[in-house]
N, C-alpha and C positions, 0 to 999 in steps of 0.2 A: 527575382523572387522564384522559389522552388514551387512547381505545380503539385497539388495534392497527389496526382498519379505517380509523379516521381518519388515522393516521401513513402507512398504505399510500396512500390517498387523495391526501394531501399530496405524495407522492413522484411519482405518476403523472403530472401535467403535466410534470415534468422529464425524464421518460424517454421522449422523443420515439423513433420507430422509426429512429434514425440508425444507421449503422456506427460502431462505436466501439472503439478500441484502449484497454485499461485496463491501467494499471500495477498488476500484481497480486502482493502479496507473500503471499498465501495466508492472511492473517489475518482477523479478523472482519469489517472494514470492507470490504476489496476481495472477499472472498468474497460477502458480502450485495451489493454492488454489482453484480457479474457475474452473481448469481442473478436480481437485479430486472430489470436490463437485459434479459437473455434472456426473463425472463417477460412483459415489455412488448414483445417482438417484436424487438428489436435484434440486429443482427449484432455479434459481441463477439470481439476477439482478446485474449487474456490474454497480457501481457508482463512475464515475471518475471525480475528481476535477481538473479543470484548473485554470489558473491565471498566474501573473507575476513571480511567483516562481517556475513553472514547465516549462522546456524546450519544446518548440512546437514540437520538434521532437519526445519527449516521448509520448506526447498526441497522435500525429499522428499513432506511431507504436501501441499504445494501442488500437486505433480505428481499425487499419488494423487486429489486431489479433482477435479482438472480433468479428469483421464481419466475418473473415474467419472461426471462429468457431460457428456462429449461436448464439453469446452469446448476450443477450439482454444488451444494454449498454445506460446508461443516463450519460450526462456530466453535470456538476454543476460548475458554475463560482464561484470563491472564491478569494477575494483580502485580504490576510493577512495584507497588510501594512494599511489596516484601523483600525487594532487593535494596542493599543498604546504600549503594551509590545513587538509587532513585530516590529514595526516601529523604536522604539529606541534601539531594539536589546538586550532586557534583557535576563538573564540566564532563564526566564520563557517563553521566545519567542514560544518554540514548545507547550508547555502547553497551551497557549492562542489560538495557531493557531488550535491544534487538538481539543480543546474544541468547538471552533467555528464552524469548518467545520462538525465534527462528529455529534454535536447538529443537525446541519441540514440535515445530510445524515440519521439520526435517525428518523427525521420528515418524510422524504421520505419514509423509511423503514414502518413506521406506517401507512401511508396513502395508501401505495399499498398492504398492508396486509402480508409483509412478517414477519416471526416469529423472525428472530433475524437480527442484524447488525453484520458483521464480518470483521476482517482485516487480513493481513498476518504476523503478528508477529510471530517470532519463538523463541526458547530458547535462543539462541545467543543474542536477543535483551535485555535479563534482564541483561546482564553484562555490558552494556554501561550506561553512563549518559543520559536518555531519559525521560524528564519530561512530554513528550507527551503521555507515557504510562499510566500516572496517569489519565489524562483525559479520556483516553479509559476505564480504570477501573471504573470511577466514572460514566460514561455512560453505564456501563455493556454490552460494545462490547465483543462479543466472539472472540477468537483467536485460532481456531481449531488446526493450526500447533503447536503452543506452547502447547496447552492442551494435543496433543499426543507425546509431548517430542520431536519433530523434531528440528534438527539444521539447520543452513544454508547449511552445507556440505550434510546433508541428502536431503534436498530438491533439491541441484544441481544433486546429483546422480539419485533420482527419477525423475526429469524432463528429464534428459539425457535418463533414460530408456524408458520413454514414448514419447520421441521425440519432446519436447518443446524446441524451438529454443533460449529460456532465459536460457538454462541449465548454459551456462558459462558467463552470463551477469554480468558485475561488479556491485557492491552494489552502488545504487544512492540515494543520500538524495537530499532535496529541495536545489534551489540554494542559498537560505538565508543562508544555513549551511557554506557556504564558507566565510562570512564576519565574523570575530571576535566579540565576545560579546562586548556590548558597543559602537560599531560603527553604526552610523546610516544606515538603509537600505533604499534605494530608489529605483524606477524603473529603473533608468539609471544603478545603480550598478549591478541590477540583469541582465539587458540586457547585459552589458560587460562581467559578468561571463558566460552567456549562450553563447555570440558569441565566446569567448575566448576558451571555452571547445569544441565548435564545431569545431575549427580551429584545436584543438589538436587531436581530434578524427579523422578529415579528414586526 
């Protein structure tokens, strides 16, 4: 079993003191990435996308944590249903959505003078069907956790060691992922999914 300190040492060479803009969902991976970057002396701007595909409770939690950490946070409104591939729920849904939102985040990164745009992808993400990763690769988005070889379990262990409250947070994907490919996605369906999951959590 790899010790937490060894996991952290594997990450350090990747966390050079660059000013980075981070796509910040507020979940396990992006919180740990922002924490690790700041601990390594990096300037960080967290960019949080809101929209009908993101539960309001997730955005509220992301805001609270960023505020508590003194982490600069900018919210970006994004409506993926304006994209044809998303609205009709094609198998390229995630690619179209990620391409759109990360292109916009990249423009903010450039305007603000940050060196790279980064996200919280890890090694385990490579084993799933994730067309959105192709969009990130095309836009040259950095993924420091994946570059360091960290798995989801590694991130949980390190998050727990450093006291991050999300260390045991379940994995979360956007609300649109609950709707089978080929079935039209509407704002009403997304609200129904959000409300149903809120009731289950409560």
